[in-house]
N, C-alpha and C positions, 0 to 999 in steps of 0.2 A: 520110592515112596517114603515120606517122612512119617515116622511113628511118634505119636504124642504119648507121653508118659502120663498115666492116670494116677490121680492122687485121691486119697480118701477124703470125704467131705470134712470141712473144717468145722470145728465147734463154734458156737455162736460167740464165745468169748475169745476166740483165737485172733490175735491182732495181725497175723501175717497176711499179706496180700496173696491172691492166687498166683500160681506160677504161669504167667502169660509170656509166651515166646514171640519173637518177631514175626513168625509166620502164621500166627493165629488170626482168624477172621476179625475178631474185635479190633485189633490194631490196624488192619487194613481199612476198616470202616471209619476210623478216626481221621485218615488223611484228607478226604474230601472236605471235612469241616474246617481244616486249617487253611485251605486254599482261599476261600472268601476273606478270611481274616488277613492273610498276607496281601491280597489284592487291595483290600481296603486301606491297609497301611501304606502301600505304594501310592495309591491315588491321593491319599492325604499328603504325602510328601511332595507329589507333583504339584498339587494345588498350592501348597505352601511356597514352593519355589516360584510358581507363576505369579503369586501375589506380591513378590518382591519388585522393586523398581527395575526397569529394563536394564539398567547398567549397574545393578546392585553388586557390590563387591569389587567393581572395577573402577568406579569413579574415584574412590578414596585411596586406591592402592598407590604406593609410592612409584613415581615414574622412574624408568630405567635410565641408565647413563646416556643412551642415545637421545631419548626424549628430553632430558635435561639440557643436553648440548644444543638441540634445536631451539629450545626455549631461550637459552642464553644468546642465541644468534638473532633473535627478534630485533628488528631495527627500531630505534627511538629517535624521534625528531626533537631537538632541543627546544625549550620553551620560548627562546628569544629568536627563533629562526624565521618565523612567518613574515615579520616586517621587511625582511631582506630577500624573500623568496621571489623568483620570477613567475611562479604560478601559485595562486591561492586556491589550492584544492586540498583533498584529504591528506596528501603527503606532507602538507605544511602543518598539520595538527600535531601538537606535542603529545607525548605520552603522559597521561594524567591519571591520578588515583593513588590510593595508599597501598595498592597491591601490585604495582608495576614491577616490583622486585621479587614477587612470589613465583619462583621458578616452577614449583610443583603445579600451581594453578595454571600458569601459562602452558606448561606441558600438556595438561589435560585438555585445555582449549585447542591446542594444535592437533592433538590426537583426534578430537571430535571432528575437526575440519578435514583431516587428511586420511583417516582410517575408515575404509568402506565397511569394516566389521563393527564399527562403533554402534551401540544399540540404544542411544538416547533418542529423544524426539527431534526430528528435523523439520524445519520450515524453510523452503527454498522458493524464492520468487521466480516468475517465468523468465527464461533465458539464461539463468545462472548455470555455468558449466560445472560438471562434477570434478572432483579431485581437489587436492590441496593447492597451496600457493605455488606459482611458477618460480618464484624466487623467495628470498627471505621475507617473511611477513613483517608488516609494520604494526607496532602496537599503538593504539589510540587511547585506550582506557583499561584500567583494571582496578576494581574496588567492589565493596559490598553495597548493594542498593536494594532496599525493601526486602531484606531477608534472603537475598541471593548474591552469590559471588558472580560478577559480570565482567567479561573481557570483550573488548572490541578490537578486532584485527582487520587489516586491509592489505591488499596485494596489488593494487593498481586498477584492476577492473572489477573487483568484488570487495564487499565489506561484510564481515560476519560478526555475529554477537553470540558468545557462549555464555550460558548461565547455569549455575548449579545451586540448589537450595543449601542453605547453611545448616539445616537441621533435618536431613532426610528428604527423599524424593528423587525424581528422575532429572538428570540434566537435559538441556536442550540447546540446539544450535539453529540460528536464523541466518540466512544468507541472502544478499541482494546485489544486483549489479549497480556499480557506481562509476563506471568508466566515463571519463570526460567530466567529472565533477568540477565545479567552479566555486567562485566566492559565494554564490547563493546556496550552495549545498552546505548549509551552515548548521545543521542539526541532525543528530542520529538518535533514535529511540533506544534508551538503555533499560527501560522498565515499562511495562504496560499492564493496565487493569481494564475492566470493561468500560470505565468511564473516564479514564485519564491516562496520560503518559508522562514519563520523565524524559527529558531531552538532554543530551550532551551537546553544548553549543560550541561553535567554532571559536578559536581564540580571538578573532577580530570582531566579535559581536560585543557592542558596548551596552545595549539595552534590549530587553525583551518584554513583550506585553501580549495578552490574549484579548481578542475582540470577536464579536459576533458578526459574521458576514450578512446576516439577515437584519441587523440593526446597525448600520454603518455610522449613524449619528451618536451612538453610545460611546462614551469615553472608554478607551481600552484600559484593562487592568494590568498593572505592572506585574511581572513574573520575577521572582527572586531565584538566585542560583547560588550554589556553594562555591568554595574556592577552587574546585576542580572543574567548574562549568556545568554541573548537573542542576537542572531546574527543579523547582517544586513540582508537584503533580499539576499538569495542565489539562484542562477539560478537552474532551474530544466528542465529536458527534456520535450518537449511538449507531451501531451497525444496523439495527432494525427499529421499527416503530415510527411514530410521526416525526416530521422534520420541523422542529420548533426553533432550535438554535443550531448554528453551524460555526463552531469555534475555529479560529485561525490564529496562528502565532505571528505577530508582527515583530521583526527583528531590525535593528539598526546596526550598521557596521562602522568600524573605525574610519576616521578621515584618511587614514593611510591607505585604505583600499581604493580610494579615488585616484591615487597616484600610481597604483599598480596597473599594468596592462591587462585588459580583459583576458582571462584564461579560456574563454569560450565565447563564440558569437552570440550565445543566448544572453550573456550578461549585458544589461542595458546601462550600467554605470550608476544607477540609483543606489543610494546608501540605505534605504529602507525598503523592505520587501516582506511579502506574506508567504507563509508556509501552512499547508493544510494536511492533517493526518489522514491518510487513506489506508490505514491498516498495515503498512509496510515498515521496513526498517528506517527508511529515509522519507520524511514528509515531502509532499509535492509543492512546487513553487507555483504561485498564482500570478498571472499577468493579464493584461488587456491591450487591445488595439485601440488607440485613440480615434475619435471621430475625425473624419477628413473634412477640413474646411474647404469651401469653394475656391477653386483656383490653386490649391496647394497640393503638394505631393503626399502620398500616404506615408505615415510615420511608422517606425518599427514598434514592436511590442514594448510596453512599459511595465514596470512593477505596479501591482494593484493596490499599493498601500496609500495612494492619494485619494482625494475626494471623488474624482471621476472614475477611477478604477473600482473603488468600493461601491459606488452607486450602481455600476454595471453588474456587480455580482449579487445584488439583493435577490432578484427573482430567480436566478439560475443556480444559487448556491446549493440547493437541495439535490441537484443533479450529480454532485460530487460523490454521493453515496454509491452510485452505480459504478464507480471506478475503483472501488476497494479491491485490494489484493491483486492488481494487475501490473505492479511495478511501474506506476506512472511517475514520470519525472517532473512534468509541468503541465498545467492546464491554462489555456488562454481563452479569453472572452472577447467577443467582437460584436457590437451592435451595429450591423451594416445598413439598417434602414429603419425608419419610423413611418407610420402610416395612419391617417385619419380613418377611423372605421365608418362604414355606412350607417345611416340613420342617426348620426351624431352620438354614436355609442362610445366615443372616447378615442384614445390613441393607442395603437399597437406598436410593439417593438419586435423587430426580427433580429435574432441573435444566433451567432455561430460559436460553438465552443469546441476547442481542439485540445485533445489530450495526447501528449507525446510520452512514450515509454523510454526507459533506459536502454532497451534492446533495439531501439530504432523504429518500432512500429508506431502507428498513431490511429486515432479514431476521432470522428467528427460528428457532432450532433447539431441540427438546426432546430431552433426553438422559436415558438410564436408566443409572445406575451401580450395578452389582450388588454392589459391595464385593469384598473379598479381591483387590484389584489388577486386577479385570477392566476392560478398556477401556470407554470411554463408547460406548453404542449410541444412534444417532440413531433416535428413535421418532416424530418429527413435525417438520414444517417449515411455515413460513408467511412471507409477504412483505407489506410495506406494511400493517402492523397495529399497533395499540396494545398488543398482548399483550407481557407481560414488561417493560413500562416503568412509568413513574409513573402512567399512566392505564389500565393493563391488568393488574390484579392478580388477575383471575378467569381461571384457566387449568385445563386438564384434558389428560391424556395417558394412553396405555395401550400395552401391549405384551404379546406372548406370551413366556413364559419357561419354560425346561425345567429342572426340578429335578434334583438328583443321582440320584433314582430313575428318571428318564426321563419322568415325568409332566409334561405341558404345562399351565401355568396361565395364565389371563388376569389380568394385574396392571394396576391403574389407580390413579391418584392425581389429586386435584384440589387447588387452592389452598384457603386457609382459608375462603373464602366458600362453597365447594361443600359441601352437606350430604347429598347422596344420589347414588349411582352406579347406573346401570341398564345392564346388558349386553344385547346383542341375542341373539336365539335363535341356536343351540340352548342357550346357557348359561342356567342357571336360578339365580335368587337375585339379591339386590341388596345393595349395601353401604349400611348405615345411616349411614355417615359419609363421609369423603372418600377412603377407601382401599378397595380391592377386590382379593381374591385368590381365584379359583375355578378348579377344573379345567376344561379345554376338551375336550369329547368329540371324539375323533379328531384333536385338534390343529389344528382348522380355525380360521382367523382370525375374530375376533369384534370388533364395534364396541362402543363404550360412549358413553353420554351422561350428563350430570350435571344436577342440580337445585339451584337456589338456594332459600333459605328462602321466597321468594315464589312458588315454582313455576316460575320461568324456567328454560328448558332451556339447557344449556351443551354445546357439541360440541367434540371435540378437533380439532386440525389434521390434515391429510392425513398418514397414518402408513404407513410401510413395514410390510409384513406379514411374518410368519414368526417362529418361536420364536428 
């Protein structure tokens, strides 16, 4: 038992404090009051750390010797190599920009690509494998763009863009598949805002312009670029909201590209082509299948930069918004049939659009365009199919359509190889050719099958019902 020494009461003017020992109850009562204060200080410290950028303190740290060595091994294509290259793909792009010799910046970009523990923002398109480059990466670009240091690297099947703010903020890395790139893979996005992008153009591009797919008759506006091949801000279609304009970039390539062997069967040999931004690192190429003349063989897909190709994209351009963020490589447009509507209501066009991705998948939409400015109606969809491509020219689609009188008709159309259309009950009658227009009793949905000359049946894709 501890005995406390008693003291005589202090006088009112005595300045000495009372003799309080560590074991006295007043001292023990003070401890709980200090705990909330300490906790509050700790929480404040955690909040302060959490408010820092994800890679704070690591982005600007000096790279170690190993990281610098990796950066120094980055491959660079000489500026004069592409005219003599056997393949016009991303490997033929020279290293451009004022910071291609910035070893520290390149080391940070490589670390963001290869280090799983890197804590910056990542944006990876579908199908991109994880991990760093399988061999030494190739440098395409390194420079400051719109307040960010930007680096473009490529390793054969992937292209990555690393960006870090020049004045604080979190770095980011975007990665996309580009395996099998060819001469039309002629632009990579180096900077993006909600309404525009800046593009790094291929060295064989001689001119660039932006045009509106919904107004093909409008003269395209020339796009300027700097000495490194980076364009001025180019307008893009908004991700949301009404579809009033659909900008696309029209590029023209050097005459030397015509002498080069095509590096991909997708290359048609045309020197002018269209690219549309779909929210990814590489814009998608736009093509069209020409109309087949009687007695002629079907022709392969062509670039959509001519009058016929632009005219075909007018009504279906707004459908491109649904392909954003899917890693789409190219989108083709094919008007496979036209049809006079019942009751002299005008002319309808049947269209098939095909989107091919960099990872080898595809999606197909069948559109019904009723004319007179009516929006495109989706009447069928399919995936991972040869339809609407070079090997899939036998197609069929149908829909219910309400005439001005209120009568509901079953309309159907097949491509040139289809010779007979057969509606299901309760509709009676058949189409002796590849077009069909018959009233539907009660407006009920009805299916249709087609026949080829040898009797083979052709079915339509899964179609939404309703007039």
